[in-house]
C-alpha positions in Angstrom: 0.0 0.0 0.0 1.3 3.5 -0.9 2.6 5.4 2.1 0.1 8.1 3.1 2.9 10.6 4.1 4.9 10.1 0.9 5.3 13.3 -1.2 5.5 11.2 -4.4 2.4 10.9 -6.5 0.4 7.7 -6.8 -2.5 6.6 -8.9 -5.0 7.5 -6.2 -3.8 11.1 -6.2 -4.2 11.7 -9.9 -7.9 12.9 -10.0 -7.4 14.8 -6.7 -4.2 16.5 -7.9 -5.8 17.6 -11.2 -8.9 19.1 -9.6 -7.0 20.9 -6.8 -4.0 22.1 -8.9 -3.8 26.0 -9.1 -4.0 27.4 -12.6 -2.5 30.9 -12.0 0.4 32.3 -10.0 -2.1 34.3 -7.9 -3.7 31.0 -6.8 -0.4 29.3 -5.9 0.1 29.6 -2.2 3.6 29.7 -0.7 7.1 29.9 -2.3 6.7 33.7 -2.5 10.3 34.4 -3.6 10.0 31.8 -6.5 6.7 33.2 -7.6 7.9 36.8 -7.6 11.0 35.9 -9.7 8.9 33.8 -12.1 6.3 36.6 -12.5 9.1 39.1 -13.5 10.7 36.6 -15.9 7.4 35.7 -17.6 6.3 39.4 -18.0 9.7 40.4 -19.4 9.8 37.6 -21.9 6.3 38.4 -23.1 7.2 42.1 -23.5 10.2 41.1 -25.6 8.4 38.4 -27.6 11.0 35.9 -26.6 10.8 32.4 -25.0 11.4 32.2 -21.3 14.8 31.1 -20.1 15.2 27.4 -19.4 14.0 26.8 -15.8 14.9 24.1 -13.3 12.9 23.3 -10.2 14.4 21.1 -7.5 13.4 20.0 -4.0 11.5 17.2 -2.3 8.5 15.6 -4.0 5.0 17.0 -3.6 6.0 20.7 -3.3 4.5 22.0 -6.6 7.2 21.6 -9.3 4.7 20.2 -11.9 2.0 22.7 -10.9 4.5 25.6 -11.4 5.5 24.3 -14.8 1.8 24.3 -15.9 1.2 27.7 -14.4 4.1 29.1 -16.3 2.7 27.8 -19.6 -0.8 29.3 -18.7 0.7 32.7 -17.7 2.9 32.8 -20.8 0.0 31.8 -23.0 1.8 28.9 -24.7 1.3 25.1 -24.9 3.2 22.6 -22.7 4.4 19.1 -23.5 5.0 16.9 -20.5 7.3 13.9 -20.2 9.8 12.4 -17.8 13.4 11.4 -17.8 12.8 7.6 -17.7 10.3 7.9 -20.6 12.9 9.2 -23.1 14.7 6.0 -23.7 16.1 6.6 -27.2 17.4 9.6 -29.2 14.5 9.1 -31.6 12.1 9.7 -28.7 13.6 13.0 -27.9 13.8 14.0 -31.6 10.1 13.3 -32.0 9.2 15.4 -29.0 11.4 18.4 -30.0 10.4 18.5 -33.7 6.7 18.6 -32.6 7.2 21.7 -30.5 5.9 25.1 -31.8 7.4 28.6 -31.3 7.7 29.4 -27.6 6.2 26.1 -26.4 7.3 24.6 -23.1 8.8 21.2 -22.7 8.5 19.9 -19.2 10.7 17.0 -18.2 10.0 15.5 -14.7 12.7 13.5 -13.0 15.2 15.1 -15.4 18.1 13.7 -13.4 17.2 10.2 -14.8 17.9 11.2 -18.4 20.2 8.9 -20.2 23.6 10.6 -20.8 23.4 10.0 -24.5 20.1 11.8 -24.6 21.6 14.7 -22.7 24.3 15.1 -25.4 21.6 15.5 -28.0 19.7 17.9 -25.8 22.6 20.4 -25.3 22.5 21.9 -28.9 18.7 22.0 -28.7 18.9 24.1 -25.5 21.7 26.4 -26.7 21.3 26.8 -30.5 17.7 25.5 -31.0 19.1 22.8 -33.3 18.9 19.0 -33.4 21.9 17.1 -34.7 21.0 13.8 -36.3 23.4 11.1 -37.5 22.1 9.4 -40.7 23.7 6.0 -41.6 26.5 4.1 -40.0 30.2 3.7 -40.5 32.3 5.8 -42.9 29.2 6.8 -44.9 27.4 8.3 -41.9 26.4 11.9 -42.3 25.4 14.5 -39.7 22.2 16.5 -40.4 21.2 19.6 -38.4 17.5 20.4 -38.0 16.5 23.8 -36.8 14.0 23.9 -34.0 11.5 26.6 -32.9 12.7 28.6 -29.9 11.2 26.8 -26.9 11.6 26.7 -23.1 12.7 23.6 -21.2 11.4 23.3 -17.6 13.1 20.5 -15.7 12.1 19.1 -12.3 14.2 16.9 -10.0 14.3 15.7 -6.4 18.0 14.8 -6.8 19.8 18.0 -7.8 23.2 16.6 -7.1 22.6 13.8 -9.7 22.3 16.3 -12.6 25.4 16.5 -14.7 27.2 19.9 -14.5 26.9 20.6 -18.3 23.1 20.1 -18.0 22.8 22.3 -14.9 24.7 25.1 -16.6 22.2 25.3 -19.5 19.4 26.4 -17.2 19.0 30.2 -17.0 16.9 30.1 -13.8 17.2 27.5 -11.0 14.8 27.5 -8.1 14.8 25.4 -5.0 11.3 24.7 -3.5 11.3 24.5 0.3 8.9 22.8 2.7 5.8 24.9 3.4 4.9 26.5 6.7 1.9 25.2 8.6 0.0 28.5 7.8 0.6 28.1 4.1 -0.6 24.5 4.2 -3.7 25.5 6.1 -4.5 28.0 3.4 -3.9 25.4 0.7 -6.2 22.8 2.2 -8.8 25.5 3.0 -8.9 26.2 -0.7 -9.0 22.5 -1.4 -11.8 22.0 1.1 -13.9 24.7 -0.7 -13.3 23.0 -4.1 -14.2 19.6 -2.7 -17.2 21.1 -0.9 -16.0 19.7 2.5 -17.3 21.4 5.6 -14.2 22.0 7.8 -13.5 24.1 10.9 -10.4 26.2 11.1 -9.0 24.2 14.0 -9.6 21.0 12.1 -7.7 22.3 9.0 -4.9 23.5 11.3 -4.5 20.0 12.8 -4.1 18.5 9.3 -1.7 21.2 8.2 0.6 20.6 11.2 0.9 16.9 10.4 1.4 17.2 6.7 5.2 17.3 6.7 5.3 20.7 5.0 4.1 19.2 1.7 0.9 20.3 -0.1 0.4 16.9 -1.8 0.5 15.2 1.6 -1.8 17.8 3.1 -4.4 17.3 0.3 -4.1 13.5 0.7 -4.7 13.8 4.5 -7.6 16.1 3.9 -9.2 13.4 1.7 -8.6 10.7 4.3 -10.0 12.9 7.1 -13.0 13.8 5.0 -13.8 10.1 4.6 -13.5 9.6 8.3 -15.7 12.6 9.0 -18.4 11.4 6.6 -18.6 8.0 8.3 -18.2 9.0 12.0 -18.8 12.8 12.4 -21.7 13.9 10.1 -19.2 15.1 7.5 -17.8 18.0 9.5 -14.0 18.2 10.1 -13.3 19.5 13.6 -10.0 19.4 15.5 -11.2 16.4 17.4 -12.3 14.6 14.3 -9.0 15.4 12.6 -7.0 14.1 15.6 -9.0 10.8 15.7 -8.6 10.3 11.9 -4.9 11.0 11.9 -4.2 8.9 14.9 -6.0 6.0 13.3 -3.7 6.5 10.3 -0.7 6.2 12.7 0.4 9.8 12.2 1.7 11.6 15.3 1.5 15.3 16.2 4.6 16.2 14.1 3.6 14.2 11.1 5.8 11.1 11.7 4.4 7.7 10.9 5.3 4.1 11.8 8.3 4.0 9.5 9.8 7.2 10.8 9.5 5.9 14.3 11.1 2.6 13.3 14.1 4.5 11.9 14.6 6.5 15.1 14.0 3.6 17.4 16.5 1.5 15.4 19.2 4.1 15.8 18.5 4.8 19.5 17.7 1.3 20.8 19.8 -1.0 18.6 22.8 1.3 18.1 22.8 3.5 21.2 21.8 6.6 19.3 24.5 6.3 16.7 26.6 6.9 14.8 25.4 4.1 12.5 25.9 3.6 8.8 23.0 4.1 6.3 23.3 0.5 5.0 23.1 -0.9 8.5 19.9 1.1 9.2 18.4 -0.1 5.9 19.2 -3.7 6.7 17.7 -3.4 10.2 14.3 -2.0 9.0 14.2 -3.9 5.7 14.2 -0.8 3.5 16.4 0.3 0.6 19.2 2.7 1.5 18.1 5.1 -1.3 14.5 5.1 0.1 15.7 6.1 3.5 17.9 8.9 2.0 15.1 10.2 -0.3 12.0 9.6 1.7 12.5 9.4 5.4 15.7 11.4 6.2 14.9 14.8 4.8 11.9 15.5 7.1 13.6 13.9 10.1 16.6 16.2 9.6 14.2 19.2 9.0 12.8 18.5 12.5 16.2 18.2 14.0 15.8 14.6 15.0 18.6 13.2 12.8 22.2 14.2 12.1 24.5 13.1 9.4 28.1 12.7 10.5 31.2 11.4 8.7 30.7 8.2 10.7 27.0 7.7 10.1 23.6 8.8 11.3 22.9 9.9 14.8 19.6 10.6 16.7 19.5 14.0 18.5 18.3 14.8 22.0 15.0 16.2 20.4 14.4 12.7 18.9 14.7 11.1 22.3 12.3 13.6 23.8 9.7 13.2 21.1 9.8 9.4 21.5 9.7 9.8 25.3 13.0 7.9 25.8 15.7 8.8 28.3 18.5 10.7 26.6 21.9 9.0 26.5 25.1 10.5 25.3 26.6 7.1 24.5 26.5 7.7 20.8 28.2 11.0 21.1 31.0 9.6 23.4 31.9 7.1 20.6 33.0 10.0 18.4 35.6 11.2 21.0 
């Protein structure tokens, strides 16, 4: 079963994401600095009659990278073609996409860090010179053919910025990091979502959901949907603070938005390895998870809360983690570093 608190999209989210996704910058809540810079760039490009500079969004999943790409297209008044890094397997796939673009169109590539390196090499002249180099034939008789492309804008999105090759990163004119949202911003987001979904919700009920949504709009909307279902069955369809608390507790989500897996990670470090330091692979083996999953999914929010530290010798649980779990704090792990 898909993890409720995961920022990654799943099939269940698709209809919900589409209906709740903002269509204009004015409707997009949060990320104020990013919005202001995008507004200036879009307005300037439209005044000059030029395509927008290539844009890269990076940050944890579920923060609005896809939504912003679609908003940019709407605000600029152009069409957007959407694909993902893993979907472009051959050079012919990329050539077909690029040759079907029209003037000033936007090409959005999600998970752009997963592009094949050979595909990247073909993409470079397309981004710089708006040209596509194609090799016809094989061996000594092979010829290079250059096709001119309409001026377009590439918008890339990635959750693993460090995995992007430097040549590809350098070809983006604007690079924006999306940060976790504040509880107030999330409350405003799900208040808007509740109105769209015609859900009756009290302010304190929405606040309770926002505080446990891990700073991620996609998680907040998913929790709103789950709490709505609970309220319809057990509380006459009205989301109050008490109803939200009961529904979220039943889902195994604590006051700070941690679930069973987060607790398992912390308990493993504290109880099995005396608080750390302990290696990532050791933690992964202890809880039967992939090391990459821990790095990408669980660690970022635990570090954001200040519950986990990365050291040269491994991961360590902080005093705040002990206090949250109600465990006596021991400096045993720290003493090992001396």
